[in-house]
ROMI-177728 format. One record per residue (C-alpha): residue number from 1; x, y, z. Coordinates in steps of 0.001 Angstrom, whole numbers. Layout:
BEGIN
 resi    east   north      up
  NUM       X       Y       Z
...
This chain:
BEGIN
 resi    east   north      up
    1  123543  138336  196805
    2  126513  137287  199756
    3  129372  135752  198651
    4  128841  132835  199900
    5  125754  132386  198425
    6  126933  132946  194639
    7  129869  130502  195050
    8  126896  127668  196152
    9  125052  129016  193168
   10  128140  128610  191108
   11  129019  125174  192431
   12  125658  123967  191804
   13  125539  125499  188107
   14  129109  123623  187558
   15  127913  120562  188764
   16  125165  120732  186301
   17  126980  121752  183845
   18  129261  118413  184437
   19  126049  116147  184591
   20  124664  117917  181331
   21  127972  116523  179653
   22  127959  113336  181172
   23  124429  112994  179986
   24  125042  114279  176342
   25  127876  111563  176242
   26  125844  108875  177079
   27  122940  109685  174423
   28  126113  109748  172059
   29  127076  106772  173235
   30  123475  105354  172615
   31  123370  106725  169427
   32  126631  105077  168221
   33  125348  101637  169705
   34  121783  101927  167932
   35  123425  102943  164738
   36  125737  100103  164722
   37  122814   97780  165846
   38  124082   97342  169133
   39  122024   96866  172597
   40  121356   99859  174668
   41  120023   97818  177305
   42  121036   96909  180926
   43  123279   94186  180628
   44  123833   91689  183821
   45  127051   89478  183493
   46  126034   85759  184474
   47  128198   84831  187373
   48  129355   81326  184978
   49  131145   84347  182743
   50  131834   86703  185463
   51  135695   86129  185113
   52  135726   85761  181321
   53  134332   89868  181473
   54  136519   90357  183995
   55  139983   89114  182315
   56  139163   89717  178516
   57  137589   93392  179623
   58  141387   94416  180555
   59  143476   96370  178404
   60  146168   94166  177657
   61  143551   91598  177050
   62  140992   91521  174337
   63  138476   94293  175068
   64  136639   94286  171701
   65  135348   90693  172381
   66  133685   92187  175731
   67  132497   95267  174283
   68  130728   93570  171057
   69  129386   90774  173482
   70  127901   93978  176134
   71  125871   94993  172908
   72  124511   92246  171901
   73  120878   90994  172767
   74  122710   87520  174209
   75  124269   89533  176763
   76  120276   91202  177681
   77  119287   88067  177768
   78  121897   86746  179976
   79  123618   84036  177637
   80  127416   84607  178502
   81  130492   83407  177032
   82  130677   80016  178773
   83  127112   79373  177626
   84  128021   79732  174109
   85  132048   78193  174414
   86  130869   75444  177181
   87  132662   72276  176015
   88  130778   68585  177291
   89  133001   66492  178872
   90  135077   64146  176006
   91  134499   66785  173408
   92  137682   66553  171286
   93  138453   70374  171593
   94  137580   71168  174929
   95  140080   72167  177994
   96  140026   73860  181329
   97  139858   77717  181450
   98  139668   79358  184810
   99  137466   77107  186318
  100  135256   76213  183380
  101  135727   73337  180510
  102  135401   75127  177406
  103  136064   74951  173647
  104  137536   77865  170998
  105  135214   77027  168058
  106  131498   77546  168730
  107  129952   75088  165991
  108  126366   74900  164843
  109  125974   72145  166979
  110  126448   74117  170106
  111  124503   76537  168986
  112  121727   74006  168453
  113  121129   73920  172283
  114  119105   77252  171614
  115  119080   77444  168208
  116  117549   73703  166741
  117  114872   74897  164447
  118  117266   77603  162784
  119  119943   74673  163404
  120  117892   72205  161101
  121  117064   74598  158400
  122  120514   75574  157727
  123  122166   72255  158140
  124  119604   70820  155102
  125  121027   74089  152987
  126  123231   74637  150307
  127  125209   76928  152371
  128  125895   74344  155065
  129  127152   72346  151614
  130  129946   75137  150766
  131  132754   72949  152386
  132  132019   70470  149168
  133  134291   72991  147378
  134  137296   70672  148988
  135  136485   68320  146202
  136  135557   70803  143084
  137  137199   72164  139920
  138  137616   75634  141674
  139  139479   74178  144438
  140  141380   72507  142072
  141  142628   75687  140581
  142  143329   77116  143938
  143  145692   74161  145092
  144  147226   72748  141843
  145  147248   75469  139268
  146  147586   78526  141634
  147  149271   76194  144489
  148  150848   73010  144847
  149  150191   70158  145798
  150  151743   66140  145487
  151  149589   63715  145549
  152  151624   60861  145684
  153  153939   62401  148086
  154  151012   64022  150041
  155  152921   67329  150985
  156  152065   70822  149610
  157  155417   72412  150077
  158  157916   73776  147674
  159  161541   75362  148097
  160  161881   79252  148006
  161  163664   80101  144803
  162  165592   83245  146417
  163  165978   84926  150349
  164  163443   86953  150929
  165  165248   89926  152801
  166  164279   90795  155955
  167  162759   87104  156513
  168  165536   84508  157149
  169  162676   82121  158499
  170  161050   81614  154876
  171  162687   78389  154353
  172  159701   76601  152336
  173  156568   77427  150513
  174  152725   76810  151073
  175  151602   76181  147790
  176  148036   75906  149647
  177  148118   79017  150763
  178  145805   80425  148511
  179  143072   77658  149008
  180  143376   78757  152516
  181  143068   81990  152393
  182  140620   82440  149548
  183  138123   79462  148551
  184  137958   77966  152159
  185  137149   81633  154019
  186  133847   81761  152388
  187  133033   78005  151698
  188  134671   76716  154349
  189  137642   74648  155934
  190  137952   71642  157238
  191  139229   72075  160618
  192  141833   70602  161934
  193  143893   69633  165094
  194  147807   69683  165244
  195  149039   65710  165014
  196  152333   64708  167058
  197  153315   63112  163631
  198  153146   66733  161935
  199  150112   65920  160088
  200  146320   67197  160662
  201  143582   65504  162737
  202  140130   66395  161121
  203  136546   64668  161522
  204  137474   62341  159381
  205  139841   60786  161640
  206  137774   61252  164567
  207  134479   59626  163233
  208  132308   61745  165949
  209  129436   59990  166880
  210  125546   61645  166653
  211  126485   63573  169718
  212  129681   64923  168498
  213  132040   62966  170668
  214  135243   61136  168832
  215  135236   57356  168424
  216  138636   57076  167009
  217  140504   56826  170328
  218  144187   56200  168629
  219  143196   60134  166565
  220  142404   61344  170430
  221  145378   60336  171843
  222  147849   61741  169049
  223  146258   65269  169211
  224  149283   67914  170024
  225  147921   70015  173115
  226  149742   72829  175453
  227  151550   72725  178712
  228  147790   73626  180185
  229  145966   71167  178222
  230  144750   72956  175096
  231  144493   71217  171736
  232  146317   73078  169106
  233  144528   74239  166309
  234  146363   73396  162523
  235  146790   77181  161331
  236  146395   76016  157860
  237  142345   75454  159075
  238  142030   77958  161512
  239  140656   80795  162182
  240  137772   80040  159488
  241  133997   81424  159429
  242  133302   79620  156268
  243  129691   78910  155590
  244  130381   75382  155113
  245  132774   74740  157329
  246  133250   71270  158406
  247  133769   70711  162228
  248  135247   68694  164617
  249  132285   67744  165891
  250  130643   66354  162788
  251  128522   69459  162199
  252  128718   71358  159266
  253  128868   75428  159097
  254  129696   78580  160962
  255  127068   80624  162498
  256  129343   83250  162713
  257  129634   83343  159007
  258  126444   85363  158913
  259  126147   86620  162426
  260  129622   88158  163050
  261  130738   87380  166276
  262  130364   88341  169114
  263  127947   91227  168897
  264  125664   89095  166458
  265  124426   92401  165361
  266  120445   91547  163009
  267  120922   94724  161310
  268  124471   93730  159833
  269  122893   90527  159023
  270  119791   92324  157221
  271  121973   94246  154849
  272  123332   93479  151438
  273  126998   93992  152750
  274  127126   91243  154522
  275  126347   88755  151726
  276  129224   91060  149795
  277  131879   89229  151979
  278  131471   86187  149927
  279  128969   87169  147097
  280  130821   89265  144878
  281  133669   89339  142105
  282  133911   88260  138691
  283  132081   84495  138744
  284  129068   85550  141498
  285  128747   89339  141466
  286  125361   89199  143191
  287  126070   92354  145538
  288  127511   94172  142229
  289  124106   93152  140754
  290  122024   93755  143549
  291  123459   97652  143504
  292  122991   98261  139918
  293  119146   96889  139963
  294  116221   99107  141192
  295  116400   97452  144353
  296  119654   98170  145185
  297  119052  101990  144346
  298  115966  102154  146730
  299  117739  100619  149887
  300  121064  103074  149321
  301  118128  105847  149497
  302  115924  104859  151944
  303  118181  102793  154028
  304  117401  105077  157462
  305  113685  104191  156588
  306  113815  100587  157085
  307  113706   99971  160321
  308  116780   98020  160787
  309  117059   97741  164466
  310  113866   96290  164986
  311  113332   93350  167044
  312  111433   91701  164267
  313  111727   92400  160496
  314  108627   91140  158756
  315  108217   92880  155286
  316  105339   94757  155296
  317  104748   95062  158775
  318  108197   96562  160066
  319  109445   97960  156638
  320  108453   98278  152966
  321  111269  100733  151446
  322  113519   98008  149328
  323  114398   94644  149702
  324  117678   93255  150752
  325  119620   89729  150301
  326  117778   89046  153760
  327  114237   90009  152507
  328  114185   87952  149394
  329  116070   85092  150254
  330  115692   84647  154017
  331  113535   86709  155906
  332  109921   87153  157101
  333  107455   88927  155718
  334  103294   89690  156067
  335  102285   86961  153628
  336  104088   83936  155653
  337  103353   84748  158986
  338  106890   86410  159264
  339  108470   83134  159201
  340  112161   83211  158504
  341  114281   80586  156696
  342  117907   79666  157201
  343  117750   77876  154023
  344  118064   80434  151418
  345  117370   77787  148965
  346  113687   77316  149774
  347  112955   80711  147626
  348  115304   80078  144553
  349  113865   78125  141081
  350  117202   78061  139382
  351  120234   76653  140205
  352  122540   79389  137995
  353  125661   77718  139597
  354  126675   75243  136937
  355  127635   75193  133009
  356  123990   74749  132278
  357  121212   76220  134733
  358  118953   73339  136219
  359  115840   73867  137831
  360  115878   73340  141485
  361  113612   70454  141790
  362  115282   68853  145315
  363  114895   65174  146738
  364  114192   64414  150835
  365  117947   64886  151003
  366  117721   68408  149368
  367  119854   67395  146384
  368  118703   68858  142715
  369  116836   65789  140989
  370  118816   64481  138045
  371  116467   62123  136740
  372  114979   62833  133263
  373  112071   60010  133663
  374  109008   62422  133670
  375  107324   59445  135969
  376  110233   58783  137862
  377  111598   62155  138380
  378  108024   63168  139915
  379  108384   60114  142390
  380  111604   61455  143482
  381  110756   65486  144078
  382  109606   66415  147712
  383  110525   69965  147119
  384  109368   71474  143837
  385  110746   74701  141445
  386  107688   75842  141136
  387  107103   75677  144670
  388  110307   77480  145774
  389  109276   80105  142927
  390  105904   80546  144581
  391  107597   81368  147978
  392  109781   84243  146100
  393  106980   85623  144397
  394  104923   86146  148031
  395  107719   88316  148820
  396  107360   90226  145157
  397  103814   90639  145749
  398  104378   93015  148745
  399  105035   95471  146065
  400  104575   94344  142399
  401  101336   93079  141023
  402  101001   89298  139954
  403  101189   90232  136538
  404  104071   92407  136559
  405  105563   89291  138569
  406  104794   86630  136358
  407  106095   88478  133494
  408  109371   89399  135220
  409  109577   85557  135289
  410  108814   84704  131974
  411  111831   86992  130659
  412  113679   85460  133221
  413  113086   82157  132081
  414  113307   82596  128686
  415  116842   84077  129190
  416  118308   81166  130868
  417  116662   79268  128488
  418  118602   81335  125692
  419  122040   80625  127322
  420  121682   77116  127840
  421  120793   75959  124305
  422  122414   79032  122409
  423  125821   78462  124206
  424  126208   76293  127559
  425  125024   73107  126225
  426  126874   73106  122858
  427  129890   74686  124827
  428  129374   71001  126784
  429  129080   69247  123817
  430  131920   70282  121977
  431  134050   69816  125151
  432  133249   66284  125923
  433  133577   65748  122526
  434  137499   66656  122611
  435  137819   64711  125743
  436  135888   61799  124220
  437  138173   61760  121337
  438  141266   62442  123320
  439  142609   65176  121684
  440  142491   67006  125281
  441  143912   65440  128598
  442  141612   65051  131506
  443  143945   67051  133452
  444  142062   70314  133913
  445  143405   73949  132631
  446  146301   72363  130882
  447  145130   73216  127652
  448  143672   77027  126126
  449  140646   76206  125607
  450  139890   74617  129174
  451  140375   78240  130489
  452  138454   79646  127271
  453  135713   77104  128369
  454  135397   77975  131921
  455  135309   81857  131544
  456  132346   81280  129223
  457  130211   79507  131649
  458  131859   80447  135191
  459  132313   83856  134446
  460  130149   85513  132006
  461  127636   83141  131874
  462  126950   83510  135748
  463  126787   87323  135003
  464  124555   87248  132609
  465  122319   84827  134664
  466  122423   86205  138127
  467  122347   89776  136424
  468  118691   88414  134708
  469  117657   87119  138104
  470  118326   90696  139745
  471  117145   92806  137043
  472  120530   94248  136227
  473  120684   94749  132499
  474  124442   95925  132473
  475  125184   92544  133991
  476  123099   90780  131726
  477  124195   91950  128685
  478  127477   93514  128174
  479  129019   92101  131224
  480  127166   88395  130408
  481  125751   87579  127045
  482  127692   89853  125014
  483  130928   88448  126738
  484  129691   84721  126271
  485  129086   85583  122526
  486  132485   86753  121858
  487  133726   83953  124075
  488  131894   80841  122302
  489  132350   82468  118520
  490  136168   84384  118594
  491  137432   81922  120957
  492  135934   78347  122014
  493  134996   77795  118353
  494  138159   78737  116938
  495  140080   76844  119162
  496  138415   73655  118707
  497  138526   73689  115208
  498  142330   74466  115723
  499  142395   71487  117805
  500  140803   69254  115371
  501  142826   70857  112370
  502  146113   70003  114169
  503  145026   66094  114863
  504  144199   65762  111309
  505  148063   66697  110096
  506  149062   64277  112912
  507  147514   61265  112030
  508  144197   61733  113795
  509  141823   62146  110979
  510  139105   60013  112353
  511  139276   61711  116185
  512  139198   65115  113982
  513  136545   64255  111944
  514  134166   63166  115233
  515  134988   66642  116751
  516  134522   68720  113392
  517  130966   66886  112975
  518  129841   68125  116458
  519  131255   71891  115615
  520  129216   71742  112230
  521  126128   70577  113342
  522  125969   72958  116035
  523  126763   75948  113684
  524  124293   74362  111047
  525  121455   75341  113766
  526  119359   78777  112736
  527  120343   80461  115868
  528  123961   80610  114183
  529  122810   81673  111226
  530  123968   85320  111308
  531  127431   84378  110047
  532  128898   83782  106752
  533  129258   80463  105610
  534  132070   78480  103570
  535  131234   74911  101372
  536  132299   71585  104160
  537  135504   70965  104233
  538  136229   66966  104021
  539  139333   66927  106517
  540  139656   62999  106129
  541  139694   63448  102166
  542  142492   66465  102519
  543  144406   64655  104438
  544  144588   61550  102330
  545  145849   63829   99616
  546  148511   65791  101417
  547  146671   68911  101694
  548  146798   71101  104744
  549  143146   72214  105622
  550  142574   75750  106180
  551  138979   75636  107868
  552  137440   72474  109830
  553  134006   73643  109474
  554  131074   75549  107728
  555  132043   78823  109661
  556  134081   81285  108115
  557  137048   81554  110086
  558  137879   85607  108450
  559  135047   87198  110176
  560  136460   90159  111906
  561  136232   89839  115769
  562  134502   92703  117767
  563  136317   94054  120431
  564  137535   91219  122989
  565  136862   91127  126608
  566  138717   92430  129609
  567  139784   88153  130811
  568  141344   87317  127869
  569  142949   84078  129415
  570  140346   82313  129769
  571  139470   78877  132446
  572  138446   75772  132018
  573  136442   72502  131191
  574  133618   70781  132610
  575  132832   67333  130822
  576  130825   66349  133580
  577  127112   66458  133649
  578  125754   70106  133732
  579  124841   69584  137419
  580  127439   67084  138882
  581  129546   69980  140368
  582  127256   70919  142627
  583  130037   71652  145738
  584  129509   75412  145969
  585  127804   77290  147841
  586  124917   79212  147197
  587  126076   80672  144083
  588  123205   79442  142633
  589  121023   81964  143358
  590  118121   83314  140828
């Protein structure tokens, strides 16, 4: 073979080798994008968004945004930056930006331009009401107990007590930082623009009409803007992707709470870790409970067979290996023609969020019906808890027999009722009587027993009920009812008795007797018979005779305590009706 021919062959082989490397690299990119749930199809950038992609795609800008978008279904279908960020003329946070009029925050109202069905379902859900926490007991903890807010002065800053080395700019402390970074990142903030007077301009000030346009022009004129006309968001309220965010256009929620921008990956939304951003921790550990359950075990083992990248994800058609949070609460299945819902409450029959669990019969506005008269109650119900349970049973039936499903629900109902009747209702009654007799103040968390009661229902009680609902026995028992019982017998009851005894010693014998009567009546019930008894003590008589009572109840105060819980500082009193604190997100899941 001639030298020139050899060179030609070697050159061709070299080119083929380089092409093979390029092909392997391309295949690896495709594989990684598929694993990440990103699109692998051809992307044609819409003309309206070409300048956005050119600019933000630069290494000195924010190329991650462009890369994520290019891997999205939006990109494949020609939905670009402007299509989502487009602001209508007069939209309060709109501004001109390189030839387009856009807004920074994309709200559910914006998404509804293409996803009206999903918008309506979400808007009627408890997820959309997550921002109501701004007036709840939990928010009081974050804003007052953990932080600082001067109700009269209307401010929430206080002076630091010593310098912070390396941070001379720290001249004041933001008392609401815990609420902004903690509660509101899951529940949602009330998005605000900066006002010229140093305050905030929110949806309350703007009073938007049904199209999201502000009607209060004075508030509009007070908005602080940058030199290029961009409205400035108040840093205490933005960034925020909380599920119940209160937006400037009057809409509620954030679609990106579940559908992470800018790839909006279905694969990610279908996995339990997606919900775990918010549904975990000591008071609503749904993610941890799921991981303990057989459902979670099966998912971890069979995840690669779950068809998570499928265009459709219908249980019984596209997969059957294991359920995730989305499977049970939102995704379509073969028995409902693949109908997806964006209202998780459509399949939940108990609300386990409040101190006392309630059935989820709801009215036309989606609120839990509180009416106790049977006839009036039936007239108010538009979506019954029984119907919601039937919806969930359809999901269960893909892997379980009717007898199995019904028996599970029987166990679950019995567990919730046991918690309600033995501990929750009695605890609520004791706290209400202490408040009524003014033996504790109406200020929350300023007395030890209020922390004790809060721990009992808000942490341990929820863990127990959620553990039972998702078949996680350790959470139902050791992390749940065991700790509920210990908290009730070893802390709540003794603390209430001590408060009554102290009141009797200090001229409040009548009030003390009223509380003691409630405690004695509760402890005389057969479900509390396991403890030794003492003869009843007549508090009023002993006080009149100048004696100091050693016990204030038929209960023996000397019974040894079992090993104490690892959460010993307790939490708060809720003297409202069981379902009145209806302000948290979908923590009420079964």
